[in-house]
C-alpha positions as CSV (number, residue, x, y, z in Angstrom):
1,X,-42.4,-42.3,-5.1
2,X,-45.6,-40.8,-5.8
3,X,-46.6,-36.9,-4.9
4,X,-49.8,-35.7,-4.1
5,X,-51.4,-33.6,-6.4
6,X,-51.7,-30.3,-4.6
7,X,-47.7,-31.0,-4.2
8,X,-46.6,-31.5,-7.4
9,X,-46.6,-27.4,-8.5
10,X,-44.6,-26.7,-5.4
11,X,-41.2,-25.6,-6.5
12,X,-39.0,-26.7,-3.1
13,X,-40.6,-30.2,-2.8
14,X,-38.5,-31.8,-5.3
15,X,-35.3,-29.8,-4.0
16,X,-36.1,-31.1,-0.5
17,X,-36.2,-34.6,-1.5
18,X,-33.1,-34.7,-3.3
19,X,-31.5,-33.0,0.1
20,X,-32.9,-35.6,2.1
21,X,-31.6,-38.4,0.0
22,X,-28.2,-37.2,0.0
23,X,-28.0,-36.7,3.8
24,X,-29.1,-40.2,4.2
25,X,-26.9,-41.8,1.5
26,X,-23.9,-39.3,3.7
27,X,-24.9,-41.1,6.8
28,X,-24.7,-44.5,5.4
29,X,-21.6,-43.8,3.9
30,X,-20.2,-42.6,7.0
31,X,-21.5,-45.5,9.3
32,X,-20.7,-48.3,6.6
33,X,-19.0,-50.2,9.0
34,X,-22.1,-50.4,11.5
35,X,-24.4,-51.3,8.4
36,X,-21.8,-54.3,7.3
37,X,-22.1,-55.5,10.8
38,X,-25.7,-55.1,11.6
39,X,-25.9,-57.6,7.6
40,X,-23.5,-60.1,8.6
41,X,-25.4,-60.4,12.2
42,X,-28.6,-60.4,10.2
43,X,-26.8,-62.9,7.9
44,X,-26.0,-64.9,10.5
45,X,-29.8,-65.5,12.2
46,X,-31.3,-66.2,8.3
47,X,-28.1,-68.1,7.0
48,X,-29.8,-71.4,7.9
49,X,-33.1,-70.6,6.1
50,X,-31.0,-69.5,3.5
51,X,-29.0,-72.5,3.4
52,X,-32.1,-74.5,3.2
53,X,-33.7,-72.7,0.5
54,X,-30.1,-73.6,-1.2
55,X,-30.4,-77.3,-0.9
56,X,-34.3,-77.4,-1.8
57,X,-33.7,-76.1,-4.9
58,X,-31.0,-78.2,-5.9
59,X,-32.8,-81.4,-4.8
60,X,-36.0,-80.3,-6.2
61,X,-35.4,-81.5,-9.8
62,X,-34.9,-85.1,-8.4
63,X,-38.6,-84.9,-6.2
64,X,-40.1,-83.2,-9.3
65,X,-39.0,-86.1,-11.1
66,X,-40.4,-88.9,-9.3
67,X,-43.8,-86.9,-8.4
68,X,-44.4,-86.3,-12.3
69,X,-43.0,-88.7,-14.0
70,X,-43.8,-92.0,-12.1
71,X,-46.5,-90.8,-10.1
72,X,-48.2,-88.4,-12.5
73,X,-51.3,-90.6,-12.5
74,X,-51.4,-90.4,-8.8
75,X,-54.3,-87.4,-8.0
76,X,-53.7,-86.7,-4.6
77,X,-50.6,-84.0,-5.8
78,X,-49.1,-83.9,-2.0
79,X,-49.3,-87.6,-1.5
80,X,-47.0,-87.8,-4.5
81,X,-44.7,-84.9,-3.3
82,X,-44.1,-86.3,0.0
83,X,-43.3,-89.6,-1.8
84,X,-40.8,-87.9,-4.5
85,X,-39.5,-86.3,-1.2
86,X,-39.1,-89.9,0.5
87,X,-37.6,-91.4,-2.7
88,X,-35.0,-88.7,-2.6
89,X,-34.1,-89.0,0.6
90,X,-33.7,-93.0,0.2
91,X,-31.6,-92.2,-3.1
92,X,-29.0,-90.0,-1.2
93,X,-28.6,-92.5,1.3
94,X,-28.1,-95.3,-1.5
95,X,-25.4,-93.4,-2.9
96,X,-23.8,-92.4,0.5
97,X,-23.8,-96.2,1.5
98,X,-22.0,-96.7,-1.7
99,X,-19.4,-94.1,-1.4
100,X,-18.9,-94.7,2.3
101,X,-18.3,-98.8,1.0
102,X,-16.3,-98.3,-2.3
103,X,-14.8,-95.1,-2.2
104,X,-13.8,-93.7,1.3
105,X,-11.9,-96.7,2.5
106,X,-9.7,-96.2,-0.5
107,X,-9.5,-92.7,0.0
108,X,-8.6,-92.7,3.9
109,X,-6.2,-95.7,3.4
110,X,-4.2,-93.2,0.8
111,X,-4.8,-90.8,4.0
112,X,-3.4,-93.0,6.3
113,X,-0.6,-94.0,4.6
114,X,0.7,-90.7,3.3
115,X,0.4,-89.5,7.2
116,X,2.2,-92.5,8.5
117,X,4.9,-92.4,5.8
118,X,5.2,-88.5,6.2
119,X,8.8,-88.0,8.1
120,X,10.1,-90.7,5.5
121,X,8.8,-88.6,2.6
122,X,10.1,-85.2,4.7
123,X,13.5,-86.5,4.8
124,X,13.3,-87.9,0.8
125,X,12.2,-84.2,0.1
126,X,15.2,-82.8,2.1
127,X,17.9,-85.2,0.4
128,X,16.5,-84.2,-2.7
129,X,16.8,-80.8,-2.1
130,X,20.2,-81.0,-0.6
131,X,21.4,-83.2,-4.3
132,X,19.7,-80.0,-6.3
133,X,21.3,-77.6,-4.1
134,X,24.8,-79.6,-5.0
135,X,24.2,-79.7,-8.7
136,X,23.2,-76.1,-9.3
137,X,25.2,-74.1,-7.2
138,X,23.0,-70.8,-7.4
139,X,20.3,-72.9,-6.3
140,X,22.4,-74.2,-3.1
141,X,23.2,-70.5,-2.5
142,X,19.9,-68.9,-2.5
143,X,18.8,-71.8,-0.4
144,X,21.8,-71.5,2.2
145,X,21.5,-67.6,2.6
146,X,17.5,-68.0,3.0
147,X,16.3,-71.1,4.2
148,X,17.6,-73.4,7.2
149,X,16.1,-76.6,5.9
150,X,17.1,-78.8,9.4
151,X,14.5,-76.0,11.3
152,X,11.9,-76.3,8.5
153,X,12.0,-80.1,8.5
154,X,12.1,-80.1,12.6
155,X,9.1,-77.7,12.4
156,X,7.2,-79.7,10.2
157,X,7.8,-82.7,12.2
158,X,6.9,-80.9,15.5
159,X,3.7,-79.0,14.4
160,X,1.2,-82.3,14.7
161,X,2.0,-83.0,18.3
162,X,1.7,-79.4,19.4
163,X,-1.3,-78.8,17.4
164,X,-3.2,-81.9,18.6
165,X,-5.6,-78.8,21.0
166,X,-6.3,-77.3,17.8
167,X,-7.5,-80.4,15.9
168,X,-9.5,-81.3,18.6
169,X,-11.2,-77.8,18.4
170,X,-11.5,-78.1,14.4
171,X,-13.3,-81.7,15.4
172,X,-15.7,-80.5,17.5
173,X,-16.5,-77.1,15.2
174,X,-17.2,-80.0,12.3
175,X,-19.2,-82.0,15.0
176,X,-21.1,-78.9,15.4
177,X,-21.4,-77.9,11.6
178,X,-22.5,-81.7,11.0
179,X,-25.7,-81.0,13.5
180,X,-26.2,-77.8,11.9
181,X,-26.4,-79.4,8.6
182,X,-28.8,-81.7,9.7
183,X,-31.3,-79.2,11.0
184,X,-30.6,-77.3,7.9
185,X,-31.2,-80.6,5.7
186,X,-34.3,-80.9,7.5
187,X,-35.7,-77.4,7.4
188,X,-35.1,-78.5,3.4
189,X,-37.3,-81.5,3.4
190,X,-40.0,-79.6,5.0
191,X,-39.7,-76.9,2.1
192,X,-39.4,-79.8,-0.8
193,X,-42.7,-81.1,0.9
194,X,-44.5,-77.8,1.3
195,X,-43.4,-76.2,-2.2
196,X,-46.4,-75.7,-4.0
197,X,-48.0,-73.5,-1.0
198,X,-45.1,-71.7,-0.6
199,X,-44.9,-70.8,-3.9
200,X,-48.4,-69.6,-4.0
201,X,-47.7,-67.8,-1.2
202,X,-44.9,-65.9,-2.9
203,X,-47.2,-65.4,-6.2
204,X,-50.1,-63.5,-3.6
205,X,-46.9,-61.2,-2.5
206,X,-45.7,-60.6,-5.9
207,X,-49.0,-59.8,-7.1
208,X,-49.8,-57.4,-4.8
209,X,-47.0,-55.2,-5.6
210,X,-47.1,-55.9,-10.0
211,X,-50.0,-55.0,-12.2
212,X,-51.4,-57.8,-14.1
213,X,-49.8,-57.3,-17.1
214,X,-46.2,-57.5,-15.9
215,X,-46.7,-60.7,-14.1
216,X,-46.3,-63.1,-16.8
217,X,-43.3,-61.4,-18.0
218,X,-41.6,-61.5,-14.8
219,X,-43.0,-65.2,-14.4
220,X,-41.5,-66.3,-17.8
221,X,-38.3,-64.5,-16.8
222,X,-37.4,-66.2,-13.2
223,X,-38.5,-69.5,-14.5
224,X,-36.0,-69.1,-17.1
225,X,-33.3,-68.0,-14.7
226,X,-34.0,-71.2,-12.7
227,X,-33.8,-73.2,-16.0
228,X,-30.0,-71.6,-16.5
229,X,-28.8,-72.2,-12.8
230,X,-30.1,-75.8,-13.0
231,X,-28.1,-76.5,-16.1
232,X,-25.0,-74.2,-14.6
233,X,-24.9,-76.5,-11.8
234,X,-25.2,-79.5,-14.0
235,X,-22.6,-78.5,-16.2
236,X,-20.0,-77.7,-13.4
237,X,-20.6,-80.9,-12.0
238,X,-20.1,-82.9,-15.0
239,X,-16.9,-80.7,-15.9
240,X,-15.3,-81.6,-12.2
241,X,-16.5,-85.2,-12.7
242,X,-14.8,-84.9,-16.0
243,X,-11.7,-83.5,-14.8
244,X,-11.3,-86.2,-11.9
245,X,-11.7,-89.0,-14.2
246,X,-9.3,-87.5,-16.7
247,X,-6.7,-87.1,-14.3
248,X,-7.1,-90.5,-12.5
249,X,-6.6,-92.0,-15.6
250,X,-3.4,-90.0,-16.3
251,X,-2.3,-90.9,-13.1
252,X,-2.8,-94.4,-13.5
253,X,-0.9,-95.1,-16.7
254,X,1.9,-92.9,-15.7
255,X,2.0,-95.3,-12.3
256,X,1.8,-92.2,-10.0
257,X,0.8,-93.0,-6.2
258,X,-2.0,-91.8,-4.4
259,X,-4.4,-91.7,-7.6
260,X,-8.0,-91.6,-5.8
261,X,-6.6,-89.1,-3.4
262,X,-5.3,-86.9,-5.5
263,X,-8.2,-87.2,-8.3
264,X,-11.0,-86.7,-5.8
265,X,-8.7,-83.3,-4.5
266,X,-8.6,-81.9,-8.2
267,X,-12.1,-82.8,-9.4
268,X,-13.5,-81.4,-6.0
269,X,-11.5,-78.2,-6.4
270,X,-12.3,-77.4,-9.8
271,X,-15.7,-76.9,-9.1
272,X,-14.3,-73.8,-7.0
273,X,-13.8,-71.3,-10.0
274,X,-10.1,-69.9,-10.8
275,X,-8.4,-70.7,-7.8
276,X,-9.7,-73.8,-7.2
277,X,-7.8,-75.6,-10.0
278,X,-4.6,-74.3,-8.8
279,X,-5.1,-75.1,-5.0
280,X,-6.1,-79.0,-6.5
281,X,-2.5,-78.5,-8.5
282,X,-0.5,-77.7,-5.3
283,X,-2.1,-80.0,-3.0
284,X,-1.2,-82.8,-5.4
285,X,2.4,-81.6,-6.2
286,X,3.3,-81.3,-2.3
287,X,2.0,-85.4,-2.0
288,X,4.1,-86.2,-4.8
289,X,7.1,-84.1,-4.2
290,X,7.2,-85.9,-0.7
291,X,7.3,-89.3,-2.5
292,X,9.0,-88.5,-5.9
293,X,9.7,-84.6,-6.7
294,X,10.4,-86.4,-10.7
295,X,6.9,-87.6,-10.8
296,X,5.6,-84.2,-8.9
297,X,7.0,-82.0,-11.8
298,X,5.1,-84.1,-14.8
299,X,2.0,-84.3,-12.4
300,X,2.3,-80.1,-12.4
301,X,2.9,-80.2,-16.3
302,X,0.0,-82.3,-16.9
303,X,-2.3,-80.2,-14.8
304,X,-1.3,-77.4,-16.5
305,X,-2.1,-78.6,-19.6
306,X,-5.2,-80.1,-18.6
307,X,-6.6,-77.2,-16.7
308,X,-5.7,-75.0,-20.0
309,X,-8.0,-77.5,-22.1
310,X,-10.5,-77.2,-19.6
311,X,-10.9,-73.3,-19.5
312,X,-10.4,-72.5,-23.1
313,X,-11.9,-75.8,-24.8
314,X,-14.3,-78.0,-22.7
315,X,-15.7,-75.3,-20.3
316,X,-16.7,-73.1,-23.5
317,X,-18.1,-76.3,-25.3
318,X,-19.7,-77.5,-22.6
319,X,-21.2,-74.6,-20.8
320,X,-22.4,-72.7,-24.5
321,X,-24.5,-75.7,-25.4
322,X,-25.7,-76.4,-22.0
323,X,-26.5,-72.6,-21.3
324,X,-27.4,-71.8,-25.2
325,X,-24.6,-69.4,-25.6
326,X,-21.9,-69.3,-28.0
327,X,-18.6,-70.6,-26.7
328,X,-16.7,-67.5,-27.2
329,X,-19.3,-65.5,-25.2
330,X,-18.5,-67.9,-22.3
331,X,-15.0,-67.4,-22.3
332,X,-15.1,-63.7,-22.5
333,X,-17.9,-63.8,-19.5
334,X,-15.3,-65.3,-17.5
335,X,-12.4,-63.5,-18.5
336,X,-14.6,-60.3,-17.7
337,X,-15.8,-61.8,-14.4
338,X,-12.6,-62.0,-13.1
339,X,-10.9,-59.1,-13.8
340,X,-14.3,-57.5,-12.5
341,X,-15.1,-59.1,-9.3
342,X,-12.2,-61.7,-8.9
343,X,-13.7,-65.2,-7.8
344,X,-16.9,-64.4,-7.0
345,X,-17.1,-63.0,-11.0
346,X,-15.9,-66.1,-12.5
347,X,-18.2,-67.8,-10.2
348,X,-21.4,-66.5,-11.7
349,X,-19.9,-64.9,-14.9
350,X,-21.7,-67.8,-17.0
351,X,-25.3,-68.1,-15.5
352,X,-25.0,-63.8,-15.4
353,X,-24.0,-63.6,-19.5
354,X,-26.7,-66.3,-20.0
355,X,-29.5,-63.9,-18.4
356,X,-28.2,-61.0,-20.0
357,X,-28.0,-63.0,-23.4
358,X,-31.7,-63.5,-22.7
359,X,-32.7,-60.4,-21.6
360,X,-30.8,-58.8,-24.7
361,X,-33.0,-61.9,-26.8
362,X,-36.0,-60.9,-25.2
363,X,-35.7,-56.9,-25.6
364,X,-35.0,-57.4,-29.2
365,X,-37.4,-59.7,-30.1
366,X,-39.9,-57.4,-28.5
367,X,-38.0,-54.5,-30.5
368,X,-38.2,-56.3,-33.7
369,X,-42.3,-57.3,-33.4
370,X,-42.8,-53.9,-32.7
371,X,-41.0,-52.6,-35.7
372,X,-42.9,-55.3,-37.5
373,X,-46.5,-54.3,-36.0
374,X,-45.7,-50.7,-36.6
375,X,-44.8,-51.5,-40.1
376,X,-47.9,-53.2,-40.6
377,X,-49.6,-50.8,-39.0
378,X,-48.5,-48.3,-41.5
379,X,-48.7,-50.7,-44.2
380,X,-52.9,-51.3,-43.4
381,X,-52.8,-47.5,-42.9
382,X,-51.5,-47.0,-46.4
383,X,-53.7,-50.1,-47.7
384,X,-57.0,-48.1,-46.0
385,X,-56.0,-45.0,-47.4
386,X,-55.6,-46.4,-51.2
387,X,-58.9,-48.1,-50.3
388,X,-60.7,-45.1,-50.0
389,X,-59.1,-43.4,-52.6
390,X,-59.9,-46.1,-54.7
391,X,-63.5,-45.7,-53.4
392,X,-63.3,-42.0,-54.1
393,X,-62.1,-43.0,-57.9
394,X,-64.7,-45.3,-58.2
395,X,-67.6,-42.9,-56.9
396,X,-66.0,-40.0,-59.4
397,X,-66.0,-43.0,-61.9
398,X,-69.2,-43.9,-61.6
399,X,-70.3,-40.3,-61.5
400,X,-68.9,-39.8,-64.6
401,X,-70.5,-42.8,-66.4
402,X,-73.9,-41.7,-65.2
403,X,-73.4,-38.3,-66.4
404,X,-71.7,-39.8,-69.6
405,X,-74.9,-42.3,-69.9
406,X,-77.3,-38.9,-69.3
407,X,-75.4,-37.3,-71.7
408,X,-75.5,-40.2,-74.3
409,X,-79.7,-40.5,-73.6
410,X,-79.4,-36.5,-74.5
411,X,-77.3,-37.2,-77.4
412,X,-79.7,-39.6,-78.3
413,X,-82.9,-37.8,-77.5
414,X,-81.6,-35.2,-80.0
415,X,-80.9,-37.5,-82.6
416,X,-84.2,-38.7,-82.4
417,X,-85.8,-35.6,-82.4
418,X,-83.7,-34.4,-85.2
419,X,-84.7,-37.3,-87.2
420,X,-88.4,-36.1,-86.1
421,X,-88.3,-32.9,-87.2
422,X,-86.8,-34.5,-90.4
423,X,-89.5,-36.6,-91.2
424,X,-91.8,-34.0,-90.5
425,X,-90.4,-31.7,-93.5
426,X,-90.3,-34.3,-96.0
427,X,-94.0,-35.2,-95.2
428,X,-94.9,-31.2,-95.2
429,X,-93.6,-29.5,-98.2
430,X,-93.7,-26.0,-97.0
431,X,-93.5,-23.2,-99.7
432,X,-90.6,-21.4,-99.5
433,X,-91.3,-17.4,-99.6
434,X,-89.0,-15.6,-102.2
435,X,-86.9,-12.8,-100.7
436,X,-87.9,-9.0,-101.9
């Protein structure tokens, strides 16, 4: 905040500003719930726009690839952009069609078979628990004292008919959500088409508040953040696909039922950090427990091994290679993020660590370059001083040489005068008067 020059020397101005800031902070903290509700309501209004921006950001690489690689010779870039958006929509529709034809029927078949056999599976689970109680008396005593399994089974079997209205309400909410998702997707398409114009407007706004010398570094920083986020999202999707495929192969080899259903659940939940893999393991374990408790135990042990391998080996290597971070940095960032912010910390830990590493690298490089420039300037100054001293020494030497030359000429003249005097004495013999 700038203070007018005539108020800069007034002693009470800074104290007044500090007191006002303290009062505002106190009022904000005392009315934190009000501001939280205000922010929540504001987010409800702007959330469609935010979700549209996120979807447009995720789909932009496909549009950019089509418009810049396949249509780079097209002079009308707006038309190339529109064609890229159309190609992206057609690609998504084709992927959705393949998913519906080749994948969803088997998935829905597994779900239908599971629901139709739910009563049989529940009875099997009840018999297994009973046999386990007979084999291990302490478990039987614990279950007998704490759980009425007949009541649990009856509750499970009666849950679905009683909750049909809730299921219908949930279906209606899903329908409303799909409609909102369609609106958000349409908005994101318009954003993709008008991307260049929107970016020009954002750049003009930034230039209004930022000095020209600081605009280029800010632009480089956001470009690097964009690169980091895209690589992180791609790596996370690749990791989820890898976990789903490996889990499917294991279940296929061991002959476990509901292979496709459980593998899809594990792959999708693996995209959610920390709690996602545990949720996938719990869902798959419950499904297999209803069919075969032994296979459920094997599945849980396999999931534990797979998640340990994924968390401590695959993810550090995968994210480290794509994010430009050492594997140990990725592991440390995930651990620290989970301790500080929980699930959200794990979700943003890797890109935040990459951005921090980029900032540190930039600052260190700038510091090193500044030190090198200072050293070069000092060396140049020393060389300049040495050159000036050399010039002065050369001038002194030149003066000394000139004086020596003049002294030599003077000596030569004196020698010539002496020789002339000697010749004169030789040619004219002058008598010497005797002394008195």
